C-alpha positions in Angstrom: 12.5 12.6 2.6 14.3 12.5 5.9 15.6 9.6 8.1 15.4 9.3 11.9 16.8 6.4 13.9 15.6 5.1 17.2 16.8 2.4 19.6 14.1 0.9 21.8 15.6 -1.4 24.6 13.8 -4.6 25.3 14.0 -4.0 29.0 12.7 -0.7 30.4 12.1 0.8 26.9 8.9 2.7 27.8 10.4 6.2 27.5 12.0 5.4 24.1 8.7 3.8 22.9 6.8 7.0 23.8 9.4 9.2 22.1 9.0 7.0 18.9 5.2 7.2 19.1 5.3 11.0 19.5 7.6 11.3 16.5 5.4 9.0 14.4 2.3 11.1 15.3 3.9 14.4 14.2 5.4 13.3 10.9 4.2 11.8 7.7 5.8 8.3 7.8 6.8 6.8 4.5 8.5 3.7 5.7 9.6 2.0 9.0 12.3 -0.5 9.0 13.1 -2.4 12.2 15.8 -4.9 13.2 16.3 -6.7 16.5 19.8 -6.3 17.9 20.5 -9.2 20.3 23.0 -8.2 23.0 21.9 -10.0 26.2 20.3 -7.5 28.7 21.1 -4.6 26.3 19.1 -6.1 23.4 17.0 -3.5 21.6 15.0 -2.8 18.5 16.9 -0.6 16.0 14.3 1.4 14.0 14.8 3.6 11.0 11.9 5.9 10.0 11.7 7.5 6.6 9.4 10.5 6.8 8.3 13.9 5.5 8.5 16.6 8.1 5.2 18.2 9.1 6.9 21.0 11.0 5.9 19.5 14.4 2.2 19.6 13.7 0.3 16.5 14.8 -1.2 14.2 12.2 -4.9 14.8 11.4 -7.1 12.8 13.7 -9.2 10.0 12.3 -12.6 11.2 11.4 -11.5 14.8 11.3 -11.5 14.8 7.5 -14.3 13.6 5.3 -14.1 9.8 5.1 -14.4 8.4 1.6 -16.8 5.5 0.9 -15.1 3.7 -2.0 -18.3 1.6 -2.5 -19.9 4.8 -3.8 -16.9 5.8 -6.0 -15.8 2.5 -7.5 -17.9 0.2 -9.6 -19.0 -3.1 -8.0 -16.2 -5.0 -9.9 -13.6 -2.4 -9.1 -14.6 -2.4 -5.4 -14.1 -6.2 -5.3 -10.5 -5.7 -6.5 -10.0 -2.8 -4.1 -11.2 -5.1 -1.2 -8.7 -7.8 -2.3 -5.9 -5.2 -2.3 -6.9 -4.1 1.2 -6.9 -7.7 2.4 -3.4 -8.2 0.9 -2.2 -4.9 2.5 -3.5 -6.0 5.9 -1.8 -9.4 5.8 1.5 -7.9 4.6 1.4 -5.2 7.2 0.7 -7.6 10.0 3.6 -9.8 8.7 6.0 -6.8 8.8 4.6 -5.5 12.1 3.5 -2.2 10.5 0.3 -0.2 10.3 -1.5 -1.0 7.1 -1.6 2.6 5.8 2.2 2.7 5.8 2.2 0.2 2.9 -0.4 2.0 0.8 -3.3 4.3 1.7 -6.9 3.6 0.8 -6.6 6.4 -1.7 -3.6 4.8 -3.3 -5.3 1.4 -3.5 -8.3 3.0 -5.2 -6.0 4.8 -7.7 -4.3 1.4 -8.5 -7.7 0.0 -9.4 -9.0 3.1 -11.2 -5.8 3.4 -13.3 -5.8 -0.4 -14.0 -2.2 -0.5 -13.0 -0.3 -3.4 -14.6 3.3 -2.4 -14.1 5.6 -1.2 -11.4 6.2 2.0 -13.3 2.5 2.8 -13.2 2.4 2.2 -9.4 5.3 4.6 -8.9 3.3 7.3 -10.7 0.5 7.2 -8.1 1.0 10.3 -5.8 2.7 9.4 -2.6 3.9 5.9 -3.8 7.7 5.8 -3.8 10.1 3.5 -5.5 11.0 1.8 -2.2 7.4 0.7 -1.5 6.9 -0.4 -5.1 10.1 -2.4 -4.9 9.1 -4.1 -1.6 5.3 -4.6 -2.1 4.4 -3.8 -5.7 4.7 -7.2 -7.3 2.2 -8.8 -4.9 -0.3 -6.0 -5.5 0.2 -6.2 -9.3 -0.6 -9.9 -9.2 -4.1 -9.1 -7.9 -4.5 -6.2 -10.3 -3.4 -8.2 -13.4 -5.7 -11.1 -12.4 -8.6 -8.8 -12.2 -8.1 -7.3 -15.7 -10.8 -8.4 -18.1 -9.6 -10.7 -20.8 -9.4 -9.0 -24.2 -12.2 -9.9 -26.5 -11.1 -12.5 -28.9 -11.9 -11.5 -32.5 -14.0 -14.0 -34.4 -11.9 -15.0 -37.4 -14.9 -16.2 -39.2 -17.0 -13.1 -38.7 -17.3 -11.1 -41.9 -16.1 -14.1 -43.9 -19.1 -16.3 -43.4 -20.6 -18.1 -46.4 -24.2 -19.2 -46.5 -24.7 -22.8 -47.0 -28.3 -22.9 -48.0 -30.0 -24.8 -50.8 -30.7 -23.1 -54.1 
C-alpha cells in the first residue's frame, strides 16, 4: 500500500482537482481521507489517498468486464441481506463524501453474506478488505449481518421424553 497527498485549494483549484481525478483513475484506491484546512483565501482540502499502484494503467471501464447479477448467485434471503448492506454502504459513503465502492465492493458485500460473517476478523479475511476499513465501517455492517442470521433451532426438552397419558 502506498500513500499520496493532495492539496486542492477552494479558490481556483480546478487544475489540482483534475490531477487528483487522474490519479484516482489510474490507481486502485483503498481509502481516501480528507480534511478541510481553513486559512482564509488559502483554504484548501488536504487529501490523503491510500492506494495500490497499477503502474499507470487506467482502471477498467464500467461495463468492460462481465457484470455480476447477484440476484442469480445469492438465494432470495441472502440477496435481501446483500441489498441492506448496499443501502448502508451508500448512506455511509454519502456521509463521508466517498464513492460507495471505496467502502466495500459488491463482490465483498456478497462475500460477507455468503460467509455469514459475524466478526471483524471474518471481515478482514475477505480478499481486498483491510483492517482500516474494517475498523471504520465493519461494526455497522456486522449489525445487519448478525440481525439476518437465522435463530438457532431451540431443542425441545420434552421430545424423546414424552409419556403417553392414555386410559388403560
